[in-house]
N, C-alpha and C positions, 0 to 999 in steps of 0.2 A: 072312745077315741081320745087321743091326746090332742090338746089344744094349747097353743102358746099365743098370747095376745099382748101386744104393746099398745101404749097410749101415751099422749102427752107431747107429741111433736108440735112444731109450729115455727113461726117466723119471729126472730128477735134481732135486735141490733147488737153489734160487736160490744162485748163487755157485759152483756146481759146474761140471764139465767133461764134454764128450762129444767123441768123435772119429768123424766120418763118413767113409766111404770110397766112392769111385766108380770103376768100371771100365767102359770102353767096349771093345767087341770087334766084329769083323766087317770092319774096314778100318783103315787107318792114319789117325790123328787128330792127329798132331803139329802140323799147320798149321791146325787148327780150334780154335775157342774151346771151352773147357770152363768151365762156370759152375754155380753153385748159385742156385736160387730157392727161396722158401718161400711157403707159403700157409696162413694161419690160417683157421679156420672162418669162413665168411661174408665173407671179404675177397678182394681180387684178389691174384694172384701177384706177388711183389715180388722184385727183384734183391737178392742177398746178396753175391756175389763172383764175379769172372770172370777168366779167363786167356785173352787173345786168341790166343796160340800158345805152344806149349811152349818154355820158356826165356825168355819175355818178361815184361813187367810184369804184375802182378796188381792188380786194382782192386777196392776194397771199398765197399760201401754205408756211409754215414756212421754208421748205426745199429750197425754191428758192428766198425767200425775200432778196432783196438787190443785187441779181444777175440777175434776170429776170425782164423785164419791158414790159408790154402790153400797146400798144396804140390802140385806136379804133376810127374809123370814120364810124358810123352807122353800115352797114353790112360788113365792112372790118376791119381787125385788123392785127397788127404786133406784134410778140413776139420776143423781143431782148433778147438773152441769152448770158450773159457774164460769165467769170470765170467758165467755164463748168468743171464738174467733171465726172469721170467715172460713178458715181451713177446716172447721168442724162441720161444715155443711155436708150433709150426706143423708142417705136413708139408713136409719138405725134399726138393727134386727136383734131381738132377744133370742137366745139359743139355749137348748138344754141337751146335755149329753155327757161325754167324757172330757174332762178338762184338757185343754191344750190351747195354744194360740193360733191354731189352724181351724178353719171352719169345717174341715172334713171329719172331725171326731164328734160333731154334734148331730144328733139324730132328729131333733125337733126344732122347728123354727117358727117364729112369728111372721106375720105378713110384712112387717116393717112400718116405720113411722118416719115421716120426713122432718128433718131439722134443717132450717135455713137460717144462716147468720149473715146479716147484711153489714157492709162496711160503712 
């Protein structure tokens, strides 16, 4: 079975940092996209960052560019989040599948990890 597991969420003050980790297992994922989406309460899931294939270009949503950095090693990745803002508060999901900015192309999802940024 395929598993995608996130970790590292928590509560931080505005301006602080968090590091999220994601690990996918059950098959080889180097040619698949790995991405992060987030969903705040009462809103739709939105794209944060994605890596179409291991070793390729990483693409960021404008809202996080310059603050978040995703590093990837095949089926694992780390999302370093700096200069966090209250608007970043959401459940963050790691996803694996075909690259796009839409959640619909990703076949495998983690359970999500809560990130809360206080003002």
